[in-house]
N, CA, C and O atoms as a Tinker XYZ file with bonds, in Angstrom:
   516  protein
     1  N    -33.712000   -1.592000   39.348000    73     2
     2  CA   -34.573000   -1.765000   38.184000    64     1     3
     3  C    -34.225000   -0.750000   37.089000    63     2     4     5
     4  O    -34.204000   -1.080000   35.903000    81     3
     5  N    -33.957000    0.474000   37.504000    73     3     6
     6  CA   -33.624000    1.525000   36.539000    64     5     7
     7  C    -32.355000    1.165000   35.763000    63     6     8     9
     8  O    -32.266000    1.436000   34.565000    81     7
     9  N    -31.384000    0.562000   36.429000    73     7    10
    10  CA   -30.141000    0.203000   35.741000    64     9    11
    11  C    -30.384000   -0.838000   34.647000    63    10    12    13
    12  O    -29.689000   -0.838000   33.631000    81    11
    13  N    -31.357000   -1.718000   34.844000    73    11    14
    14  CA   -31.701000   -2.687000   33.806000    64    13    15
    15  C    -32.247000   -2.006000   32.562000    63    14    16    17
    16  O    -31.947000   -2.405000   31.437000    81    15
    17  N    -33.058000   -0.967000   32.782000    73    15    18
    18  CA   -33.583000   -0.224000   31.634000    64    17    19
    19  C    -32.453000    0.476000   30.872000    63    18    20    21
    20  O    -32.460000    0.506000   29.641000    81    19
    21  N    -31.498000    1.030000   31.592000    73    19    22
    22  CA   -30.364000    1.701000   30.955000    64    21    23
    23  C    -29.545000    0.682000   30.162000    63    22    24    25
    24  O    -29.145000    0.950000   29.029000    81    23
    25  N    -29.298000   -0.480000   30.755000    73    23    26
    26  CA   -28.534000   -1.522000   30.064000    64    25    27
    27  C    -29.277000   -1.993000   28.813000    63    26    28    29
    28  O    -28.670000   -2.139000   27.752000    81    27
    29  N    -30.583000   -2.232000   28.930000    73    27    30
    30  CA   -31.366000   -2.664000   27.766000    64    29    31
    31  C    -31.392000   -1.594000   26.684000    63    30    32    33
    32  O    -31.276000   -1.909000   25.499000    81    31
    33  N    -31.544000   -0.332000   27.079000    73    31    34
    34  CA   -31.553000    0.760000   26.113000    64    33    35
    35  C    -30.221000    0.813000   25.357000    63    34    36    37
    36  O    -30.202000    0.943000   24.133000    81    35
    37  N    -29.107000    0.712000   26.095000    73    35    38
    38  CA   -27.787000    0.743000   25.455000    64    37    39
    39  C    -27.609000   -0.442000   24.512000    63    38    40    41
    40  O    -27.040000   -0.305000   23.429000    81    39
    41  N    -28.099000   -1.602000   24.932000    73    39    42
    42  CA   -27.996000   -2.788000   24.091000    64    41    43
    43  C    -28.793000   -2.621000   22.794000    63    42    44    45
    44  O    -28.295000   -2.943000   21.715000    81    43
    45  N    -30.019000   -2.123000   22.895000    73    43    46
    46  CA   -30.830000   -1.881000   21.697000    64    45    47
    47  C    -30.205000   -0.819000   20.801000    63    46    48    49
    48  O    -30.228000   -0.949000   19.577000    81    47
    49  N    -29.648000    0.230000   21.400000    73    47    50
    50  CA   -28.998000    1.280000   20.612000    64    49    51
    51  C    -27.786000    0.721000   19.874000    63    50    52    53
    52  O    -27.550000    1.064000   18.715000    81    51
    53  N    -27.025000   -0.132000   20.538000    73    51    54
    54  CA   -25.859000   -0.747000   19.909000    64    53    55
    55  C    -26.266000   -1.645000   18.747000    63    54    56    57
    56  O    -25.633000   -1.614000   17.692000    81    55
    57  N    -27.292000   -2.426000   18.926000    73    55    58
    58  CA   -27.783000   -3.313000   17.867000    64    57    59
    59  C    -28.312000   -2.491000   16.698000    63    58    60    61
    60  O    -28.095000   -2.857000   15.543000    81    59
    61  N    -28.997000   -1.394000   16.975000    73    59    62
    62  CA   -29.515000   -0.540000   15.904000    64    61    63
    63  C    -28.366000    0.066000   15.091000    63    62    64    65
    64  O    -28.476000    0.195000   13.872000    81    63
    65  N    -27.276000    0.435000   15.748000    73    63    66
    66  CA   -26.123000    0.996000   15.043000    64    65    67
    67  C    -25.437000   -0.052000   14.187000    63    66    68    69
    68  O    -24.755000    0.286000   13.220000    81    67
    69  N    -25.608000   -1.301000   14.529000    73    67    70
    70  CA   -24.978000   -2.380000   13.785000    64    69    71
    71  C    -25.587000   -2.530000   12.390000    63    70    72    73
    72  O    -25.006000   -3.195000   11.532000    81    71
    73  N    -26.750000   -1.919000   12.154000    73    71    74
    74  CA   -27.386000   -2.005000   10.844000    64    73    75
    75  C    -26.660000   -1.179000    9.794000    63    74    76    77
    76  O    -26.885000   -1.374000    8.600000    81    75
    77  N    -25.790000   -0.256000   10.214000    73    75    78
    78  CA   -25.011000    0.541000    9.280000    64    77    79
    79  C    -23.901000   -0.351000    8.745000    63    78    80    81
    80  O    -23.113000   -0.904000    9.513000    81    79
    81  N    -23.843000   -0.485000    7.436000    73    79    82
    82  CA   -22.815000   -1.349000    6.850000    64    81    83
    83  C    -21.804000   -0.511000    6.084000    63    82    84    85
    84  O    -22.156000    0.483000    5.450000    81    83
    85  N    -20.571000   -0.918000    6.151000    73    83    86
    86  CA   -19.498000   -0.260000    5.434000    64    85    87
    87  C    -18.847000   -1.281000    4.516000    63    86    88    89
    88  O    -18.734000   -2.459000    4.855000    81    87
    89  N    -18.430000   -0.824000    3.373000    73    87    90
    90  CA   -17.733000   -1.695000    2.445000    64    89    91
    91  C    -16.368000   -2.044000    3.026000    63    90    92    93
    92  O    -15.714000   -1.180000    3.613000    81    91
    93  N    -15.926000   -3.283000    2.878000    73    91    94
    94  CA   -14.580000   -3.629000    3.327000    64    93    95
    95  C    -13.495000   -2.848000    2.592000    63    94    96    97
    96  O    -12.357000   -2.787000    3.056000    81    95
    97  N    -13.833000   -2.257000    1.460000    73    95    98
    98  CA   -12.860000   -1.452000    0.717000    64    97    99
    99  C    -12.573000   -0.106000    1.370000    63    98   100   101
   100  O    -11.537000    0.501000    1.101000    81    99
   101  N    -13.476000    0.367000    2.224000    73    99   102
   102  CA   -13.322000    1.698000    2.802000    64   101   103
   103  C    -11.980000    1.796000    3.503000    63   102   104   105
   104  O    -11.643000    0.965000    4.347000    81   103
   105  N    -11.224000    2.813000    3.147000    73   103   106
   106  CA    -9.917000    3.053000    3.729000    64   105   107
   107  C     -8.926000    3.463000    2.658000    63   106   108   109
   108  O     -9.266000    3.614000    1.485000    81   107
   109  N     -7.701000    3.635000    3.095000    73   107   110
   110  CA    -6.627000    4.061000    2.196000    64   109   111
   111  C     -5.745000    2.861000    1.898000    63   110   112   113
   112  O     -5.255000    2.196000    2.811000    81   111
   113  N     -5.545000    2.586000    0.611000    73   111   114
   114  CA    -4.768000    1.439000    0.151000    64   113   115
   115  C     -3.569000    1.927000   -0.651000    63   114   116   117
   116  O     -3.727000    2.698000   -1.597000    81   115
   117  N     -2.376000    1.483000   -0.280000    73   115   118
   118  CA    -1.167000    1.855000   -1.015000    64   117   119
   119  C     -0.876000    0.797000   -2.070000    63   118   120   121
   120  O     -0.786000   -0.394000   -1.772000    81   119
   121  N     -0.733000    1.254000   -3.297000    73   119   122
   122  CA    -0.398000    0.360000   -4.396000    64   121   123
   123  C      1.064000   -0.064000   -4.253000    63   122   124   125
   124  O      1.948000    0.786000   -4.146000    81   123
   125  N      1.320000   -1.367000   -4.252000    73   123   126
   126  CA     2.675000   -1.893000   -4.088000    64   125   127
   127  C      3.242000   -2.456000   -5.381000    63   126   128   129
   128  O      4.427000   -2.275000   -5.664000    81   127
   129  N      2.411000   -3.143000   -6.176000    73   127   130
   130  CA     2.891000   -3.681000   -7.451000    64   129   131
   131  C      1.766000   -3.660000   -8.477000    63   130   132   133
   132  O      0.582000   -3.704000   -8.142000    81   131
   133  N      2.177000   -3.590000   -9.729000    73   131   134
   134  CA     1.266000   -3.770000  -10.858000    64   133   135
   135  C      1.896000   -4.851000  -11.737000    63   134   136   137
   136  O      3.062000   -4.755000  -12.120000    81   135
   137  N      1.113000   -5.868000  -12.045000    73   135   138
   138  CA     1.608000   -6.937000  -12.913000    64   137   139
   139  C      0.953000   -6.790000  -14.276000    63   138   140   141
   140  O     -0.265000   -6.905000  -14.417000    81   139
   141  N      1.797000   -6.529000  -15.288000    73   139   142
   142  CA     1.315000   -6.360000  -16.661000    64   141   143
   143  C      2.052000   -7.341000  -17.554000    63   142   144   145
   144  O      3.281000   -7.319000  -17.626000    81   143
   145  N      1.308000   -8.201000  -18.232000    73   143   146
   146  CA     1.889000   -9.163000  -19.174000    64   145   147
   147  C      3.014000   -9.985000  -18.539000    63   146   148   149
   148  O      4.041000  -10.232000  -19.171000    81   147
   149  N      2.816000  -10.405000  -17.289000    73   147   150
   150  CA     3.803000  -11.234000  -16.606000    64   149   151
   151  C      4.954000  -10.479000  -15.975000    63   150   152   153
   152  O      5.795000  -11.090000  -15.316000    81   151
   153  N      5.019000   -9.164000  -16.156000    73   151   154
   154  CA     6.081000   -8.342000  -15.578000    64   153   155
   155  C      5.525000   -7.625000  -14.348000    63   154   156   157
   156  O      4.507000   -6.938000  -14.430000    81   155
   157  N      6.202000   -7.790000  -13.203000    73   155   158
   158  CA     5.775000   -7.143000  -11.965000    64   157   159
   159  C      6.535000   -5.832000  -11.804000    63   158   160   161
   160  O      7.765000   -5.811000  -11.778000    81   159
   161  N      5.786000   -4.743000  -11.698000    73   159   162
   162  CA     6.366000   -3.404000  -11.577000    64   161   163
   163  C      6.130000   -2.921000  -10.149000    63   162   164   165
   164  O      4.977000   -2.786000   -9.739000    81   163
   165  N      7.198000   -2.652000   -9.369000    73   163   166
   166  CA     7.008000   -2.135000   -8.013000    64   165   167
   167  C      6.535000   -0.682000   -8.048000    63   166   168   169
   168  O      6.964000    0.111000   -8.886000    81   167
   169  N      5.641000   -0.356000   -7.114000    73   167   170
   170  CA     5.080000    0.994000   -7.014000    64   169   171
   171  C      5.012000    1.343000   -5.540000    63   170   172   173
   172  O      4.680000    0.488000   -4.720000    81   171
   173  N      5.322000    2.585000   -5.187000    73   171   174
   174  CA     5.144000    2.993000   -3.790000    64   173   175
   175  C      4.685000    4.445000   -3.674000    63   174   176   177
   176  O      4.793000    5.050000   -2.608000    81   175
   177  N      4.174000    5.000000   -4.771000    73   175   178
   178  CA     3.792000    6.415000   -4.762000    64   177   179
   179  C      2.327000    6.639000   -5.128000    63   178   180   181
   180  O      1.945000    7.756000   -5.478000    81   179
   181  N      1.502000    5.596000   -5.052000    73   179   182
   182  CA     0.096000    5.705000   -5.461000    64   181   183
   183  C     -0.793000    5.129000   -4.366000    63   182   184   185
   184  O     -0.517000    4.064000   -3.814000    81   183
   185  N     -1.868000    5.857000   -4.064000    73   183   186
   186  CA    -2.840000    5.412000   -3.068000    64   185   187
   187  C     -4.249000    5.503000   -3.633000    63   186   188   189
   188  O     -4.611000    6.496000   -4.263000    81   187
   189  N     -5.031000    4.477000   -3.407000    73   187   190
   190  CA    -6.453000    4.477000   -3.728000    64   189   191
   191  C     -7.194000    4.656000   -2.404000    63   190   192   193
   192  O     -7.010000    3.878000   -1.468000    81   191
   193  N     -8.027000    5.684000   -2.340000    73   191   194
   194  CA    -8.775000    5.979000   -1.123000    64   193   195
   195  C    -10.257000    5.731000   -1.373000    63   194   196   197
   196  O    -10.912000    6.485000   -2.094000    81   195
   197  N    -10.771000    4.679000   -0.778000    73   195   198
   198  CA   -12.199000    4.392000   -0.845000    64   197   199
   199  C    -12.793000    5.033000    0.401000    63   198   200   201
   200  O    -12.819000    4.427000    1.472000    81   199
   201  N    -13.273000    6.272000    0.249000    73   199   202
   202  CA   -13.606000    7.104000    1.397000    64   201   203
   203  C    -14.960000    6.790000    2.014000    63   202   204   205
   204  O    -15.185000    7.092000    3.186000    81   203
   205  N    -15.831000    6.211000    1.276000    73   203   206
   206  CA   -17.153000    5.836000    1.789000    64   205   207
   207  C    -17.720000    4.811000    0.819000    63   206   208   209
   208  O    -17.001000    4.256000   -0.011000    81   207
   209  N    -18.989000    4.574000    0.934000    73   207   210
   210  CA   -19.638000    3.627000    0.033000    64   209   211
   211  C    -19.534000    4.093000   -1.423000    63   210   212   213
   212  O    -19.520000    3.257000   -2.327000    81   211
   213  N    -19.460000    5.413000   -1.673000    73   211   214
   214  CA   -19.465000    5.875000   -3.065000    64   213   215
   215  C    -18.344000    6.853000   -3.440000    63   214   216   217
   216  O    -18.167000    7.124000   -4.627000    81   215
   217  N    -17.590000    7.387000   -2.496000    73   215   218
   218  CA   -16.552000    8.363000   -2.816000    64   217   219
   219  C    -15.197000    7.693000   -2.997000    63   218   220   221
   220  O    -14.888000    6.699000   -2.341000    81   219
   221  N    -14.389000    8.256000   -3.903000    73   219   222
   222  CA   -13.089000    7.700000   -4.224000    64   221   223
   223  C    -12.103000    8.835000   -4.453000    63   222   224   225
   224  O    -12.467000    9.904000   -4.944000    81   223
   225  N    -10.851000    8.587000   -4.091000    73   223   226
   226  CA    -9.779000    9.540000   -4.358000    64   225   227
   227  C     -8.531000    8.772000   -4.752000    63   226   228   229
   228  O     -8.190000    7.770000   -4.122000    81   227
   229  N     -7.856000    9.228000   -5.777000    73   227   230
   230  CA    -6.594000    8.660000   -6.227000    64   229   231
   231  C     -5.504000    9.677000   -5.904000    63   230   232   233
   232  O     -5.575000   10.823000   -6.345000    81   231
   233  N     -4.490000    9.261000   -5.133000    73   231   234
   234  CA    -3.387000   10.147000   -4.786000    64   233   235
   235  C     -2.105000    9.611000   -5.407000    63   234   236   237
   236  O     -1.821000    8.415000   -5.351000    81   235
   237  N     -1.339000   10.521000   -5.998000    73   235   238
   238  CA    -0.065000   10.165000   -6.619000    64   237   239
   239  C      0.994000   11.109000   -6.071000    63   238   240   241
   240  O      0.858000   12.330000   -6.156000    81   239
   241  N      2.053000   10.530000   -5.507000    73   239   242
   242  CA     3.167000   11.333000   -5.010000    64   241   243
   243  C      4.211000   11.451000   -6.113000    63   242   244   245
   244  O      4.607000   10.457000   -6.721000    81   243
   245  N      4.649000   12.680000   -6.360000    73   243   246
   246  CA     5.690000   12.951000   -7.345000    64   245   247
   247  C      6.971000   13.316000   -6.593000    63   246   248   249
   248  O      7.152000   14.475000   -6.219000    81   247
   249  N      7.869000   12.339000   -6.363000    73   247   250
   250  CA     9.052000   12.622000   -5.540000    64   249   251
   251  C      9.982000   13.685000   -6.133000    63   250   252   253
   252  O     10.613000   14.435000   -5.389000    81   251
   253  N     10.073000   13.754000   -7.463000    73   251   254
   254  CA    10.948000   14.744000   -8.083000    64   253   255
   255  C     10.482000   16.173000   -7.811000    63   254   256   257
   256  O     11.291000   17.102000   -7.831000    81   255
   257  N      9.200000   16.354000   -7.559000    73   255   258
   258  CA     8.647000   17.673000   -7.253000    64   257   259
   259  C      8.247000   17.807000   -5.789000    63   258   260   261
   260  O      7.840000   18.884000   -5.353000    81   259
   261  N      8.360000   16.713000   -5.024000    73   259   262
   262  CA     7.894000   16.650000   -3.641000    64   261   263
   263  C      6.468000   17.193000   -3.555000    63   262   264   265
   264  O      6.165000   18.093000   -2.771000    81   263
   265  N      5.595000   16.604000   -4.398000    73   263   266
   266  CA     4.238000   17.103000   -4.569000    64   265   267
   267  C      3.262000   15.933000   -4.651000    63   266   268   269
   268  O      3.595000   14.874000   -5.183000    81   267
   269  N      2.063000   16.129000   -4.126000    73   267   270
   270  CA     0.999000   15.132000   -4.250000    64   269   271
   271  C     -0.056000   15.628000   -5.231000    63   270   272   273
   272  O     -0.460000   16.790000   -5.186000    81   271
   273  N     -0.492000   14.752000   -6.103000    73   271   274
   274  CA    -1.638000   15.019000   -6.957000    64   273   275
   275  C     -2.805000   14.238000   -6.384000    63   274   276   277
   276  O     -2.637000   13.106000   -5.929000    81   275
   277  N     -3.972000   14.828000   -6.404000    73   275   278
   278  CA    -5.152000   14.144000   -5.888000    64   277   279
   279  C     -6.282000   14.291000   -6.894000    63   278   280   281
   280  O     -6.568000   15.389000   -7.371000    81   279
   281  N     -6.915000   13.176000   -7.206000    73   279   282
   282  CA    -8.007000   13.149000   -8.162000    64   281   283
   283  C     -9.231000   12.546000   -7.486000    63   282   284   285
   284  O     -9.177000   11.431000   -6.966000    81   283
   285  N    -10.317000   13.280000   -7.495000    73   283   286
   286  CA   -11.538000   12.837000   -6.823000    64   285   287
   287  C    -12.469000   12.161000   -7.810000    63   286   288   289
   288  O    -12.443000   12.443000   -9.008000    81   287
   289  N    -13.288000   11.267000   -7.289000    73   287   290
   290  CA   -14.242000   10.578000   -8.131000    64   289   291
   291  C    -15.290000    9.853000   -7.311000    63   290   292   293
   292  O    -15.415000   10.048000   -6.101000    81   291
   293  N    -16.028000    9.023000   -7.998000    73   291   294
   294  CA   -17.066000    8.216000   -7.357000    64   293   295
   295  C    -16.863000    6.762000   -7.753000    63   294   296   297
   296  O    -16.208000    6.460000   -8.751000    81   295
   297  N    -17.430000    5.876000   -6.960000    73   295   298
   298  CA   -17.335000    4.460000   -7.276000    64   297   299
   299  C    -18.658000    3.778000   -7.004000    63   298   300   301
   300  O    -19.467000    4.228000   -6.193000    81   299
   301  N    -18.846000    2.696000   -7.697000    73   299   302
   302  CA   -19.963000    1.802000   -7.425000    64   301   303
   303  C    -19.382000    0.406000   -7.306000    63   302   304   305
   304  O    -18.300000    0.118000   -7.817000    81   303
   305  N    -20.111000   -0.443000   -6.631000    73   303   306
   306  CA   -19.649000   -1.811000   -6.486000    64   305   307
   307  C    -20.831000   -2.746000   -6.589000    63   306   308   309
   308  O    -21.854000   -2.563000   -5.929000    81   307
   309  N    -20.670000   -3.745000   -7.425000    73   307   310
   310  CA   -21.670000   -4.792000   -7.553000    64   309   311
   311  C    -20.949000   -6.116000   -7.436000    63   310   312   313
   312  O    -20.160000   -6.491000   -8.303000    81   311
   313  N    -21.227000   -6.816000   -6.359000    73   311   314
   314  CA   -20.523000   -8.056000   -6.029000    64   313   315
   315  C    -19.021000   -7.786000   -5.976000    63   314   316   317
   316  O    -18.565000   -7.013000   -5.134000    81   315
   317  N    -18.258000   -8.402000   -6.852000    73   315   318
   318  CA   -16.801000   -8.245000   -6.819000    64   317   319
   319  C    -16.287000   -7.330000   -7.930000    63   318   320   321
   320  O    -15.104000   -7.376000   -8.268000    81   319
   321  N    -17.153000   -6.507000   -8.497000    73   319   322
   322  CA   -16.742000   -5.565000   -9.533000    64   321   323
   323  C    -16.878000   -4.140000   -8.997000    63   322   324   325
   324  O    -17.949000   -3.712000   -8.568000    81   323
   325  N    -15.747000   -3.418000   -9.037000    73   323   326
   326  CA   -15.703000   -2.038000   -8.568000    64   325   327
   327  C    -15.525000   -1.143000   -9.794000    63   326   328   329
   328  O    -14.574000   -1.314000  -10.557000    81   327
   329  N    -16.437000   -0.190000   -9.982000    73   327   330
   330  CA   -16.345000    0.756000  -11.092000    64   329   331
   331  C    -16.046000    2.139000  -10.525000    63   330   332   333
   332  O    -16.699000    2.590000   -9.583000    81   331
   333  N    -15.049000    2.808000  -11.110000    73   331   334
   334  CA   -14.592000    4.110000  -10.623000    64   333   335
   335  C    -14.649000    5.116000  -11.759000    63   334   336   337
   336  O    -14.274000    4.814000  -12.892000    81   335
   337  N    -15.123000    6.318000  -11.444000    73   335   338
   338  CA   -15.094000    7.435000  -12.385000    64   337   339
   339  C    -14.375000    8.596000  -11.711000    63   338   340   341
   340  O    -14.781000    9.050000  -10.641000    81   339
   341  N    -13.303000    9.075000  -12.342000    73   339   342
   342  CA   -12.555000   10.235000  -11.853000    64   341   343
   343  C    -13.124000   11.464000  -12.556000    63   342   344   345
   344  O    -13.437000   11.416000  -13.745000    81   343
   345  N    -13.258000   12.572000  -11.813000    73   343   346
   346  CA   -13.889000   13.780000  -12.352000    64   345   347
   347  C    -12.982000   14.603000  -13.257000    63   346   348   349
   348  O    -13.480000   15.457000  -13.989000    81   347
   349  N    -11.668000   14.381000  -13.237000    73   347   350
   350  CA   -10.723000   15.238000  -13.946000    64   349   351
   351  C     -9.898000   14.408000  -14.927000    63   350   352   353
   352  O     -9.224000   13.461000  -14.522000    81   351
   353  N     -9.944000   14.753000  -16.196000    73   351   354
   354  CA    -9.206000   14.002000  -17.216000    64   353   355
   355  C     -7.694000   14.149000  -17.095000    63   354   356   357
   356  O     -6.958000   13.412000  -17.750000    81   355
   357  N     -7.216000   15.071000  -16.281000    73   355   358
   358  CA    -5.771000   15.234000  -16.076000    64   357   359
   359  C     -5.163000   13.958000  -15.501000    63   358   360   361
   360  O     -3.965000   13.717000  -15.648000    81   359
   361  N     -5.980000   13.148000  -14.853000    73   359   362
   362  CA    -5.498000   11.882000  -14.291000    64   361   363
   363  C     -4.850000   11.017000  -15.372000    63   362   364   365
   364  O     -3.944000   10.239000  -15.073000    81   363
   365  N     -5.290000   11.137000  -16.597000    73   363   366
   366  CA    -4.776000   10.306000  -17.690000    64   365   367
   367  C     -3.289000   10.580000  -17.971000    63   366   368   369
   368  O     -2.556000    9.678000  -18.377000    81   367
   369  N     -2.857000   11.809000  -17.755000    73   367   370
   370  CA    -1.461000   12.170000  -18.006000    64   369   371
   371  C     -0.540000   11.749000  -16.863000    63   370   372   373
   372  O      0.680000   11.744000  -17.034000    81   371
   373  N     -1.089000   11.399000  -15.713000    73   371   374
   374  CA    -0.273000   11.105000  -14.528000    64   373   375
   375  C     -0.436000    9.688000  -13.996000    63   374   376   377
   376  O      0.065000    9.373000  -12.917000    81   375
   377  N     -1.124000    8.839000  -14.731000    73   375   378
   378  CA    -1.370000    7.474000  -14.256000    64   377   379
   379  C     -1.375000    6.519000  -15.449000    63   378   380   381
   380  O     -1.172000    6.922000  -16.595000    81   379
   381  N     -1.612000    5.251000  -15.148000    73   379   382
   382  CA    -1.734000    4.289000  -16.247000    64   381   383
   383  C     -3.185000    4.129000  -16.685000    63   382   384   385
   384  O     -3.513000    3.205000  -17.429000    81   383
   385  N     -4.049000    5.021000  -16.226000    73   383   386
   386  CA    -5.451000    4.989000  -16.635000    64   385   387
   387  C     -5.541000    5.500000  -18.067000    63   386   388   389
   388  O     -4.924000    6.509000  -18.407000    81   387
   389  N     -6.304000    4.812000  -18.904000    73   387   390
   390  CA    -6.495000    5.270000  -20.282000    64   389   391
   391  C     -7.888000    5.846000  -20.495000    63   390   392   393
   392  O     -8.259000    6.202000  -21.613000    81   391
   393  N     -8.654000    5.935000  -19.413000    73   391   394
   394  CA   -10.013000    6.462000  -19.461000    64   393   395
   395  C    -10.372000    6.914000  -18.049000    63   394   396   397
   396  O     -9.858000    6.361000  -17.077000    81   395
   397  N    -11.243000    7.905000  -17.922000    73   395   398
   398  CA   -11.627000    8.342000  -16.571000    64   397   399
   399  C    -12.580000    7.352000  -15.906000    63   398   400   401
   400  O    -12.846000    7.457000  -14.708000    81   399
   401  N    -13.090000    6.401000  -16.669000    73   399   402
   402  CA   -13.943000    5.334000  -16.127000    64   401   403
   403  C    -13.169000    4.027000  -16.166000    63   402   404   405
   404  O    -12.675000    3.619000  -17.217000    81   403
   405  N    -13.063000    3.369000  -15.008000    73   403   406
   406  CA   -12.365000    2.082000  -14.955000    64   405   407
   407  C    -13.153000    1.102000  -14.119000    63   406   408   409
   408  O    -13.839000    1.486000  -13.172000    81   407
   409  N    -13.054000   -0.148000  -14.469000    73   407   410
   410  CA   -13.665000   -1.217000  -13.687000    64   409   411
   411  C    -12.590000   -2.207000  -13.285000    63   410   412   413
   412  O    -11.694000   -2.530000  -14.065000    81   411
   413  N    -12.697000   -2.680000  -12.057000    73   411   414
   414  CA   -11.767000   -3.664000  -11.516000    64   413   415
   415  C    -12.568000   -4.815000  -10.919000    63   414   416   417
   416  O    -13.658000   -4.619000  -10.381000    81   415
   417  N    -12.018000   -5.996000  -11.021000    73   415   418
   418  CA   -12.570000   -7.156000  -10.321000    64   417   419
   419  C    -11.729000   -7.386000   -9.074000    63   418   420   421
   420  O    -10.500000   -7.329000   -9.123000    81   419
   421  N    -12.398000   -7.645000   -7.963000    73   419   422
   422  CA   -11.678000   -7.958000   -6.732000    64   421   423
   423  C    -11.223000   -9.410000   -6.827000    63   422   424   425
   424  O    -12.044000  -10.326000   -6.856000    81   423
   425  N     -9.912000   -9.609000   -6.876000    73   423   426
   426  CA    -9.333000  -10.947000   -6.961000    64   425   427
   427  C     -9.188000  -11.527000   -5.562000    63   426   428   429
   428  O     -9.515000  -12.689000   -5.322000    81   427
   429  N     -8.688000  -10.698000   -4.633000    73   427   430
   430  CA    -8.465000  -11.129000   -3.257000    64   429   431
   431  C     -8.533000   -9.915000   -2.351000    63   430   432   433
   432  O     -8.073000   -8.834000   -2.718000    81   431
   433  N     -9.109000  -10.089000   -1.166000    73   431   434
   434  CA    -9.197000   -8.974000   -0.229000    64   433   435
   435  C     -9.314000   -9.514000    1.183000    63   434   436   437
   436  O    -10.098000  -10.423000    1.457000    81   435
   437  N     -8.521000   -8.940000    2.073000    73   435   438
   438  CA    -8.692000   -9.156000    3.501000    64   437   439
   439  C     -8.442000   -7.821000    4.188000    63   438   440   441
   440  O     -8.402000   -6.785000    3.525000    81   439
   441  N     -8.276000   -7.831000    5.481000    73   439   442
   442  CA    -8.123000   -6.560000    6.211000    64   441   443
   443  C     -6.852000   -5.817000    5.849000    63   442   444   445
   444  O     -6.803000   -4.596000    5.998000    81   443
   445  N     -5.821000   -6.505000    5.380000    73   443   446
   446  CA    -4.528000   -5.887000    5.115000    64   445   447
   447  C     -4.115000   -5.863000    3.645000    63   446   448   449
   448  O     -3.270000   -5.055000    3.261000    81   447
   449  N     -4.686000   -6.719000    2.828000    73   447   450
   450  CA    -4.249000   -6.840000    1.441000    64   449   451
   451  C     -5.442000   -6.804000    0.485000    63   450   452   453
   452  O     -6.540000   -7.261000    0.805000    81   451
   453  N     -5.184000   -6.246000   -0.695000    73   451   454
   454  CA    -6.213000   -6.130000   -1.725000    64   453   455
   455  C     -5.559000   -6.360000   -3.081000    63   454   456   457
   456  O     -4.487000   -5.827000   -3.364000    81   455
   457  N     -6.213000   -7.156000   -3.911000    73   455   458
   458  CA    -5.770000   -7.333000   -5.293000    64   457   459
   459  C     -6.949000   -7.049000   -6.212000    63   458   460   461
   460  O     -8.022000   -7.637000   -6.083000    81   459
   461  N     -6.718000   -6.133000   -7.141000    73   459   462
   462  CA    -7.719000   -5.773000   -8.136000    64   461   463
   463  C     -7.180000   -6.112000   -9.516000    63   462   464   465
   464  O     -5.996000   -5.924000   -9.796000    81   463
   465  N     -8.059000   -6.612000  -10.374000    73   463   466
   466  CA    -7.669000   -6.878000  -11.752000    64   465   467
   467  C     -8.441000   -5.935000  -12.661000    63   466   468   469
   468  O     -9.669000   -5.863000  -12.608000    81   467
   469  N     -7.699000   -5.211000  -13.498000    73   467   470
   470  CA    -8.322000   -4.256000  -14.416000    64   469   471
   471  C     -8.961000   -4.988000  -15.580000    63   470   472   473
   472  O     -8.747000   -6.184000  -15.779000    81   471
   473  N     -9.750000   -4.247000  -16.347000    73   471   474
   474  CA   -10.387000   -4.814000  -17.534000    64   473   475
   475  C     -9.352000   -5.322000  -18.535000    63   474   476   477
   476  O     -9.618000   -6.248000  -19.301000    81   475
   477  N     -8.153000   -4.696000  -18.518000    73   475   478
   478  CA    -7.085000   -5.093000  -19.422000    64   477   479
   479  C     -6.340000   -6.343000  -18.936000    63   478   480   481
   480  O     -5.475000   -6.864000  -19.641000    81   479
   481  N     -6.672000   -6.817000  -17.746000    73   479   482
   482  CA    -6.020000   -7.997000  -17.194000    64   481   483
   483  C     -4.822000   -7.706000  -16.318000    63   482   484   485
   484  O     -4.128000   -8.635000  -15.905000    81   483
   485  N     -4.558000   -6.437000  -16.019000    73   483   486
   486  CA    -3.438000   -6.077000  -15.147000    64   485   487
   487  C     -3.839000   -6.295000  -13.689000    63   486   488   489
   488  O     -4.972000   -6.013000  -13.300000    81   487
   489  N     -2.898000   -6.799000  -12.888000    73   487   490
   490  CA    -3.157000   -7.105000  -11.494000    64   489   491
   491  C     -2.520000   -6.041000  -10.604000    63   490   492   493
   492  O     -1.305000   -5.846000  -10.638000    81   491
   493  N     -3.338000   -5.355000   -9.809000    73   491   494
   494  CA    -2.904000   -4.299000   -8.902000    64   493   495
   495  C     -2.944000   -4.849000   -7.478000    63   494   496   497
   496  O     -3.996000   -5.285000   -7.008000    81   495
   497  N     -1.797000   -4.830000   -6.789000    73   495   498
   498  CA    -1.708000   -5.342000   -5.420000    64   497   499
   499  C     -1.473000   -4.191000   -4.450000    63   498   500   501
   500  O     -0.569000   -3.378000   -4.642000    81   499
   501  N     -2.295000   -4.131000   -3.407000    73   499   502
   502  CA    -2.290000   -3.057000   -2.421000    64   501   503
   503  C     -2.098000   -3.615000   -1.021000    63   502   504   505
   504  O     -2.366000   -4.786000   -0.750000    81   503
   505  N     -1.620000   -2.730000   -0.130000    73   503   506
   506  CA    -1.672000   -2.995000    1.303000    64   505   507
   507  C     -2.469000   -1.874000    1.944000    63   506   508   509
   508  O     -2.490000   -0.750000    1.444000    81   507
   509  N     -3.126000   -2.186000    3.056000    73   507   510
   510  CA    -3.889000   -1.162000    3.773000    64   509   511
   511  C     -2.895000   -0.186000    4.384000    63   510   512   513
   512  O     -1.918000   -0.595000    5.010000    81   511
   513  N     -3.142000    1.081000    4.205000    73   511   514
   514  CA    -2.210000    2.112000    4.665000    64   513   515
   515  C     -2.668000    2.630000    6.004000    63   514   516
   516  O     -2.026000    3.508000    6.579000    81   515
């Protein structure tokens, strides 16, 4: 009888933990291409890190210096629109961002691939890293 109580307790505890939801974006995504005005530009030195429901980090590898730049920020998401704010304006000199605030629409997403479209209409394609 005692073992039934232990099994039921574990089952209820497992179900209670299931109430915690995580965004499918959570994780590290490597940018592979950016499509601007019909031109596809290959990229392999940029990562978008959706660290939790609200934290964000942009990492850029500089091969000529063998150095990583990291920019921290926050994000919000409403339906298929992701808004990101980076805390440091230095990001503007090292990326194609023209503002520390950016919004993207999720075009396509699964466990391995992500496509975001910027407000300017550029298409960013990622793979899960």
